[in-house]
C-alpha atoms as one frame of an Amber mdcrd trajectory, in Angstrom:
protein
  81.178 102.990 100.883  77.898 100.230 100.872  77.742  96.863 102.548  78.883
  95.304  99.494  82.020  95.272  97.930  82.474  93.861  93.868  85.432  91.866
  93.218  88.002  94.426  91.902  91.024  94.016  89.253  94.033  96.667  89.063
  95.180  96.198  85.519  97.967  97.603  83.754 101.832  97.435  82.651 104.444
  96.468  84.781 105.648  98.718  87.085 102.091 100.620  87.245 101.811 100.305
  90.457  99.072  97.019  90.117 100.605  95.215  93.439 101.150  98.503  95.736
  97.393  99.909  94.620  96.037  96.488  95.243  97.335  95.414  98.444  96.875
  99.241 100.108  93.027  99.055  98.691  92.273  95.336  99.659  93.506  96.920
 103.324  91.147  99.753 103.457  88.562  97.576 102.344  89.380  95.095 104.670
  89.205  92.202 102.154  91.711  89.211 100.544  94.083  90.898  97.634  95.714
  87.967  95.238  98.631  89.339  93.270  97.491  87.849  89.978 101.280  86.327
  88.896 100.903  84.191  91.629  98.305  82.221  89.621 100.329  81.729  86.850
 101.824  78.460  85.122 104.851  77.821  85.503 105.798  77.813  81.594 104.530
  80.877  81.880 106.391  82.042  84.207 109.619  80.738  82.214 108.512  82.290
  78.816 108.632  85.705  80.408 112.113  85.352  81.926 113.492  84.590  79.063
 112.242  88.308  77.318 109.309  86.903  75.716 105.574  88.128  75.879 103.011
  85.700  76.565 100.579  84.798  73.286  97.188  85.239  73.846  96.927  81.243
  73.995  99.444  80.967  76.727  97.295  84.050  78.510  94.248  82.488  78.073
  94.107  79.508  81.571  96.152  81.945  83.367  93.029  84.737  82.807  90.532
  81.965  83.790  92.147  81.097  86.548  91.958  84.602  87.673  88.187  84.660
  86.452  88.078  81.809  88.966  90.225  83.510  92.124  87.506  87.165  91.644
  83.711  84.592  91.671  85.376  83.178  94.623  85.217  85.753  97.326  82.310
  86.414  99.299  82.274  89.734 100.164  84.881  90.752  97.617  88.328  90.672
  97.082  91.175  92.948  94.914  93.413  91.083  92.135  96.087  92.663  90.364
  96.424  91.555  87.021  97.891  93.088  84.096  94.498  91.953  81.904  95.702
  94.866  79.445  93.414  93.989  76.445  89.251  94.874  77.069  88.779  91.278
  75.578  90.830  90.336  78.616  88.553  92.457  81.230  85.164  90.875  79.586
  86.528  87.751  80.185  87.514  88.429  83.641  84.282  89.420  83.332  82.161
  86.537  82.240  83.834  84.842  86.047  82.273  88.012  88.207  80.022  89.844
  86.269  80.150  92.798  88.757  83.824  93.638  88.224  84.865  96.930  89.012
  88.275  97.578  86.875  91.499 100.239  88.295  93.076 101.188  85.753  96.668
 103.220  86.949  98.272 105.458  83.961 100.928 106.890  83.543 103.635 107.297
  80.377 106.206 104.964  79.539 108.862 107.686  80.731 108.040 107.192  84.354
 106.885 103.679  84.338 110.579 102.761  82.624 112.211 104.604  85.618 110.387
 102.565  88.544 110.990  99.735  87.320 114.630 100.419  86.720 114.840 100.794
  89.885 113.278  97.332  91.183 114.057  93.481  90.993 111.515  91.741  89.966
 111.128  87.785  90.029 110.225  87.356  86.122 108.898  90.674  83.964 112.067
  92.138  82.697 112.056  95.409  81.328 112.416  94.783  78.043 108.516  93.323
  77.573 107.440  97.458  78.729 107.218  98.625  75.281 105.173  95.082  74.086
 102.996  95.765  76.880 102.153  99.546  75.844 101.687  98.066  72.373  99.185
  95.885  73.813  97.677  98.328  76.851  93.801  99.142  75.640  92.700 101.538
  78.443  89.756 101.289  80.456  87.214 102.252  78.362  83.617 104.664  78.851
  80.905 101.349  79.196  83.446  99.492  81.653  83.165  99.577  85.685  85.665
 101.437  86.617  88.182 104.321  87.399  91.285 105.717  85.540  93.928 106.694
  88.098  96.708 108.619  87.303  99.774 106.907  88.811 101.905 109.814  89.069
 100.160 110.509  92.697 100.572 109.596  95.531  99.352 105.887  96.392  97.350
 106.986  99.405  95.551 110.024  97.071  95.257 107.230  94.422  93.431 104.829
  97.051  91.037 107.458  98.221  90.257 108.236  94.339  89.197 104.465  93.860
  86.988 104.409  97.322  85.324 107.337  96.037  84.941 106.098  92.674  83.494
 102.756  94.858  81.171 104.623  96.367  79.244 105.329  93.733  78.677 102.773
  91.946  75.101 104.810  89.849  78.258 106.214  88.055  79.323 103.275  85.792
  82.199 103.787  83.387  85.697 105.959  83.793  85.517 108.333  86.663  87.687
 110.735  86.376  91.590 110.713  86.845  93.204 111.650  90.400  94.348 115.495
  90.131
């Protein structure tokens, strides 16, 4: 791993492991971790708690806040943020041009099983379908890596760290096997 760690976003739908992967990755890299959920406005939290998917208009101030968090740290940071659409990730890149995106990928059935086994402060399982409908996976020209969430978190972190250590291989790296 080089001495410069880029700002990192762990994207994905609820229950895909964003917070787990993000916190473990930050710990491994020795950088700060922020759960992007903590940056939502009270209005957004109330809307989601009521079972309503956020509109792009509601989401924009939050994405700018996440972008400022990414840009505001020298020496690296990891933020868990759904960033489901390419346009959202592009907005985050406007704040943090060197952004590295981790895309934890898994079937809706696997994620649904995970979220029924946990309690989230405000994200009801009913919003999962709308998140998959919105999801635009990491594209080949985006700097980052896609990992298969069926694997153990430690394996995912190893794959991500390996992808980070090869910045010349920009774009979509292979899924963990």
